[in-house]
N, C-alpha and C positions, 0 to 999 in steps of 0.2 A: 870486561871492563871499559875499555878503550871508548865506548859509544857514550856510557854512562859520565866520562869524564867528559868528553867532546860536549857535551848536552850543557852539561853544566856549565865550562870556557865560553859557551855560545850564550848562553842567559846573562854569564857576567859582560860579555864585550856590548850585548845589547843595554844591559843597565849602565854600564860604563858612558854608551853615547847616548842615551836618552838623557844621562846629567849632564854631560856637556851640552847637549841641543837647549836644555831648560835653561842651562849657565849663560846663553848666547855666545859659547863660543865654539862655533861649529867645525871648523879648522882647525881651532887648536895651538896655531901659529902667534897669535897675537900676544898671548901671557897673560890677558887679563882675565881670562874666565876661569872653570876649574881644573885646578892641576888633580890629575888622577893617577901620578905615576907611583906616589907612595901605596894607594888601592890598589893599582895593579898589581904591584909586585907582591903585596902581602895575600891578594888573595891568588896571585899565581905561587905562591909558596904554599899556601895552604894545602892545592888542591895538588901540588905536587905531592906533598908530604901525605893526603889522603889517598893516592895511588900509590904510592909505596907502600903504605900500609897493607892496604889491601892486597896488592900483587906478594905482600911477603906474606901475610895470615892463609894466601889460597897455596902458596908452596908451601907453606909449613903442612897446611892440610892432607896436598898431596902425597908429601912425605911420608904421613902418619896412615894413608891410607895404604900406601906403597902403588900409587900408579905409574911409576916408571917400568915397572915389570910388564905392564900393558904391553909398551914398545916391541918387547923381544917376541912378539904373536904377529907383529905388522912385517909385510914384505919390506924392503928397501925401497920400492919404488913407490910405495905409496908415501912413507917419510918423507923421501924427496918433492912428490908433488906437493904435500901439504903445505911445507915449508915455500917452496914457491907460490903458494898461491898467495900464502902471507905476503909473502914480498912482494908482489904483484899485485895485492890490495891496499898495502901499507903507501906505497909508491902512488898508486891511484887518488887515493885520500889525500896523501900532502900536495901535489900537483893542483888539487881542487880549493887547500887552503891557503897554497900560495901564489893562487889566482884571482881572488876574490869569488871559490864558489864554482867557478868554470869548471863544465865536467871535459876529460881530456879528448871525449868524443868530438865535441863544439871547438874545440880549439884544433883539432886535427882535421875536421871536414869543412871550416871554417864557416859555422853555423851560427844562428843565431844564437846570443849569449856568450859568445866568446868575447875576451876583453881588447879591448880597442888595441893593443900591441900585436895582438896575432891575424 
């Protein structure tokens, strides 16, 4: 679900950027170009609502099928490892989002592709 919503967000961002460039307001600071604040907030609200709707539908489906009972057959170490890997993955992906798509390996090792502040 997260990669799907992330791809939708990227498409919306690229579309808003393209419209801003077409309007001649590349920097967005001068104020005489395209004001896309309302469009961005509306799109964000729609994507957030879609994410909540899909997540709740999956939770209801999991409750109907009683998937929680499968957790009784998994060892504690497996469950802890799974949640730890999910946390590391979320942190790594959010690092890329916060730093303009730069990978944490590039920033840590000072390779090409790292942001200018690194």
